[in-house]
C-alpha positions in Angstrom: -31.7 13.3 15.1 -29.3 12.7 12.1 -29.9 14.2 8.7 -28.9 10.8 7.0 -28.0 7.2 8.1 -25.5 4.6 6.9 -24.5 1.3 8.5 -20.9 2.4 7.9 -19.3 6.1 7.3 -15.9 6.3 5.8 -14.1 9.7 6.2 -12.0 10.4 3.3 -12.3 8.8 -0.1 -8.6 7.8 -0.7 -7.3 4.7 -2.2 -7.7 2.8 1.1 -11.1 4.0 1.9 -12.5 3.4 -1.5 -11.2 -0.3 -1.4 -12.7 -0.6 1.9 -16.2 0.6 0.8 -16.1 -1.9 -2.2 -15.7 -4.8 0.2 -18.2 -3.6 2.7 -20.9 -2.9 0.2 -20.6 -5.9 -1.9 -19.4 -8.6 0.5 -20.5 -7.1 3.8 -24.0 -6.1 2.4 -23.8 -2.9 4.2 -25.0 0.6 3.3 -21.8 2.9 3.0 -21.3 6.5 2.7 -18.1 8.1 1.9 -17.3 11.6 2.7 -14.4 13.4 0.9 -13.7 17.1 1.4 -11.9 17.3 -2.1 -13.9 17.9 -5.4 -12.8 14.3 -6.4 -12.2 10.9 -4.6 -9.0 9.0 -5.1 -6.2 10.6 -3.2 -3.3 8.5 -3.8 -4.3 7.2 -7.2 -5.4 10.4 -8.9 -4.3 12.0 -12.3 -4.9 15.7 -13.0 -3.5 18.1 -15.6 0.4 18.1 -15.7 2.6 21.2 -15.8 2.5 20.8 -19.5 -0.8 22.0 -20.8 -3.0 19.5 -22.5 -1.4 16.5 -20.7 -2.6 14.4 -17.7 0.0 13.2 -15.1 -0.1 11.0 -12.2 0.6 13.3 -9.3 0.8 10.7 -6.8 1.2 6.9 -7.4 2.6 6.1 -10.9 4.8 3.0 -10.5 2.1 0.1 -10.0 2.9 -3.6 -9.9 -0.4 -5.2 -10.9 0.0 -8.3 -8.8 1.0 -6.7 -5.6 -1.1 -3.4 -5.9 -4.5 -4.7 -7.2 -4.1 -8.3 -8.2 -6.3 -9.5 -5.2 -8.8 -6.7 -5.8 -9.1 -7.9 -9.4 -9.8 -11.5 -8.3 -12.4 -10.4 -5.7 -14.0 -8.0 -8.2 -13.9 -9.6 -11.7 -15.9 -6.8 -13.1 -13.3 -4.3 -12.2 -11.3 -5.5 -15.2 -14.2 -5.0 -17.6 -14.6 -1.4 -16.0 -11.1 -0.5 -17.0 -8.7 -1.8 -14.3 -6.3 -3.4 -17.0 -2.6 -2.9 -16.4 -0.1 -3.0 -19.2 3.5 -4.0 -18.5 6.4 -1.5 -19.1 9.6 -2.8 -20.7 11.6 -1.8 -17.6 10.7 -2.2 -14.0 13.2 0.5 -13.0 16.2 2.3 -14.1 18.9 4.6 -13.2 20.6 7.0 -15.5 24.2 8.3 -14.9 24.9 11.7 -16.6 28.6 11.4 -16.1 29.1 8.7 -18.8 25.6 8.7 -20.4 25.1 5.0 -19.0 22.2 3.4 -17.3 21.3 0.4 -15.2 18.0 -1.1 -14.5 15.8 -4.3 -14.5 13.4 -5.6 -17.1 9.9 -6.5 -16.6 9.4 -10.2 -16.0 6.9 -10.3 -18.9 9.9 -9.5 -21.3 12.8 -11.2 -19.1 11.2 -14.3 -17.1 14.5 -15.7 -16.2 16.4 -12.7 -15.4 19.1 -13.3 -18.0 18.3 -10.0 -19.9 18.8 -7.9 -16.9 22.0 -9.9 -16.1 23.5 -8.9 -19.5 22.7 -5.3 -18.8 24.3 -5.6 -15.4 27.3 -7.3 -16.7 28.4 -4.1 -18.3 29.2 -2.9 -14.9 30.3 -6.0 -13.1 30.3 -9.6 -14.1 30.1 -10.7 -10.5 26.9 -8.5 -10.0 25.4 -10.1 -13.2 26.0 -13.5 -11.5 24.6 -12.3 -8.1 21.4 -11.1 -9.8 20.8 -14.6 -11.3 21.3 -16.1 -7.9 19.1 -13.6 -6.2 16.5 -14.0 -9.0 16.3 -17.8 -8.2 16.2 -17.2 -4.4 13.6 -14.6 -4.7 11.3 -16.6 -6.6 11.6 -19.8 -4.5 11.7 -18.3 -1.1 11.5 -14.5 -0.6 8.3 -13.9 -2.9 6.2 -16.7 -1.4 7.0 -15.2 2.0 5.9 -11.8 1.1 2.7 -12.8 -0.4 1.8 -14.7 2.7 2.8 -11.9 4.8 0.7 -9.3 2.7 -2.5 -11.5 2.2 -3.1 -13.3 5.5 -4.0 -12.0 8.9 -1.4 -11.3 11.3 -0.4 -14.3 13.4 -1.1 -14.3 17.2 1.5 -12.8 19.5 4.5 -15.2 19.7 4.1 -16.7 16.3 6.5 -15.4 13.8 5.1 -14.1 10.5 6.2 -15.4 7.1 8.8 -12.6 6.7 10.1 -13.3 10.0 10.6 -16.8 9.5 12.4 -15.9 6.2 14.7 -13.4 7.8 15.6 -15.0 11.1 14.6 -18.6 11.3 15.5 -19.7 7.7 18.7 -21.4 6.5 20.7 -18.6 4.7 22.6 -21.0 2.6 19.3 -22.2 1.3 17.1 -19.1 1.2 20.0 -16.6 0.3 18.7 -14.2 3.1 21.2 -12.9 5.5 19.6 -12.4 8.9 22.1 -9.6 9.5 20.4 -7.5 6.8 17.5 -7.0 8.9 19.3 -4.5 11.4 21.0 -2.6 8.5 20.4 0.3 6.4 19.3 -0.5 2.8 22.3 0.9 1.4 24.3 -1.2 3.6 22.3 -4.1 2.3 23.0 -3.4 -1.2 26.9 -2.9 -0.4 26.7 -6.3 0.9 24.9 -7.8 -2.1 26.6 -5.9 -5.1 30.0 -5.1 -6.1 29.6 -2.0 -8.5 28.7 1.2 -7.0 26.2 1.6 -10.0 24.1 -1.4 -8.8 24.4 -0.2 -5.1 23.3 3.5 -6.1 20.5 2.2 -8.4 18.8 0.2 -5.7 19.4 2.8 -2.9 17.7 5.4 -5.1 14.8 3.0 -5.6 14.4 2.8 -1.9 14.2 6.4 -1.6 11.5 6.9 -4.2 9.5 3.9 -3.1 9.4 4.1 0.7 12.3 5.2 3.0 15.5 6.8 3.5 18.1 4.4 2.3 20.4 5.2 5.2 17.8 4.5 7.9 19.0 1.7 10.4 17.1 -1.4 10.7 15.3 -1.1 7.7 16.9 -3.9 5.7 13.6 -5.8 5.0 12.8 -2.9 2.9 15.9 -3.4 0.9 14.8 -7.1 0.4 11.1 -6.1 -0.4 12.1 -3.7 -3.1 13.9 -6.5 -4.8 10.8 -8.7 -4.5 8.4 -6.1 -5.7 10.6 -5.3 -8.9 10.4 -9.0 -9.8 6.7 -8.5 -10.1 7.4 -5.9 -12.7 6.2 -2.2 -13.2 2.8 -1.9 -14.9 0.7 1.4 -15.7 -2.9 2.0 -16.2 -3.8 3.5 -19.7 -5.6 6.8 -19.0 -3.6 7.3 -15.7 -3.7 5.9 -12.1 -7.0 7.5 -11.5 -8.6 4.6 -13.5 -8.5 2.8 -10.2 -10.6 5.3 -8.4 -13.3 5.5 -11.2 -13.6 1.7 -11.3 -13.9 1.5 -7.3 -16.6 4.2 -7.4 -18.6 2.5 -9.9 -18.5 -0.7 -7.9 -19.4 1.1 -4.8 -22.5 2.8 -6.5 -23.5 -0.5 -8.1 -23.8 -2.0 -4.7 -25.8 0.7 -3.1 -23.0 2.9 -1.6 -23.3 6.6 -1.7 -20.3 8.9 -2.4 -20.0 12.6 -1.3 -17.4 14.9 -2.6 -16.8 18.5 -1.4 -18.1 17.2 2.0 -15.6 18.1 4.8 -15.8 16.3 7.9 -15.3 18.6 11.0 -16.2 16.2 13.7 -16.4 12.5 14.9 -19.5 12.4 16.9 -18.9 10.4 20.0 -21.4 8.7 22.4 -20.5 6.7 25.5 -16.9 6.3 24.3 -17.9 5.1 20.8 -17.9 6.9 17.4 -21.7 7.1 16.3 -21.3 9.3 13.4 -19.9 12.6 11.8 -20.7 16.2 11.4 -20.0 18.0 8.4 -18.7 21.5 7.8 -22.2 22.7 6.8 -23.7 21.3 10.0 -25.1 18.1 8.4 -24.9 15.2 11.0 -24.7 11.7 9.5 -25.3 8.6 11.7 -23.1 5.5 11.5 -25.2 2.5 13.0 -22.5 0.0 12.9 -19.0 0.1 14.5 -16.2 -1.4 12.5 -13.3 -2.6 14.5 -10.1 -0.5 13.6 -8.0 -3.8 13.8 -9.7 -6.4 11.9 -12.2 -4.1 9.9 -15.4 -6.3 10.7 -18.4 -5.1 12.5 -17.5 -4.9 16.0 -20.7 -5.5 18.0 -22.0 -3.3 20.9 -19.3 -4.1 23.6 -16.2 -2.4 24.6 -14.2 -5.0 22.7 -14.5 -6.3 19.1 -16.6 -9.4 19.1 -14.5 -10.8 16.3 -11.0 -10.1 17.4 -11.0 -8.9 20.7 -9.5 -5.6 20.1 -10.4 -2.6 22.3 -12.8 -0.2 20.7 -12.3 2.7 23.3 -10.9 5.9 21.8 -7.5 7.2 22.6 -7.9 10.7 24.0 -5.4 13.4 22.5 -3.3 14.8 25.3 -3.2 18.1 23.7 -6.6 18.8 22.2 -8.7 16.0 23.9 -10.1 14.8 20.8 -10.8 11.0 20.5 -9.2 8.5 17.9 -9.4 5.0 17.4 -7.1 2.5 18.9 -3.8 2.0 17.0 -4.1 5.7 15.6 -0.6 7.3 15.7 -1.4 11.0 15.3 -4.4 12.9 16.4 -6.8 13.9 13.5 -7.7 17.3 15.0 -4.0 18.7 15.9 -1.6 16.3 14.6 -0.2 15.5 18.0 1.6 12.0 18.2 -0.4 9.5 20.2 1.0 6.9 22.5 
């Protein structure tokens, strides 16, 4: 018999687990238990003492765009703003410094540069052509690229055979109208920027941003990343007073207010499986926790008791690791026990 029971058990209290718990507890009306092995939740959005004594630093995410990071969350949880989730715009979205001649290039936050003209003036120091190209792209991104990105990010994936918003933009739109070259999709980010801009300073600055944000700038077929970075930059860079960990503090308060339970220093050693279904967890100290409802790993909704999700039809069978035999939910890329790649 389990020592405790919840409708849903979440293993790991990182930024995604915390957000999921907020929605399940408040809008799903479920009892939720989060189990985190660290002393504090919020991996991915945490702030700790920095190498400089007496100062706190963001040890993971620091560059946030309020709209693209937690804008929807703020709409769904208005109380989050009262609890401290209040972003402040930085003057620059990003910048690149060149030590050779003590120069720099970057983009201004749209709060301070809504038309892009201030950024264009900065770029004109390196290339008048690039300044004109920036104003051209600024217009196209606002009209076409950005709406496609938000549709892609904030709507469910379309059925097979129906292109997503970004696919429609990249492959099926009129390049003359949208300014998006379909050849970019199969190019590396640095190649996309070479195609966009004339000056090596502009090319290097954007390639460096890709490296910091998400991927290697010389990775083939990652051209959508190059375009995505431009879209996100036009949302602006924002910071949270007190550090990124403010996000975790706000989410924990919402979870607790809606009946959820949070357990730090609680390492999960095993997922308990019964008849091919995950039914709970066992902690390092031997405590067993029951999960009464199964959540679909595909759509995130209560899945029901069958072999397939009652909402989206995804398989609920666990993938068996070929090396250690541990079970993982469908869609998992690596085994949680030994790290072997699955599928």
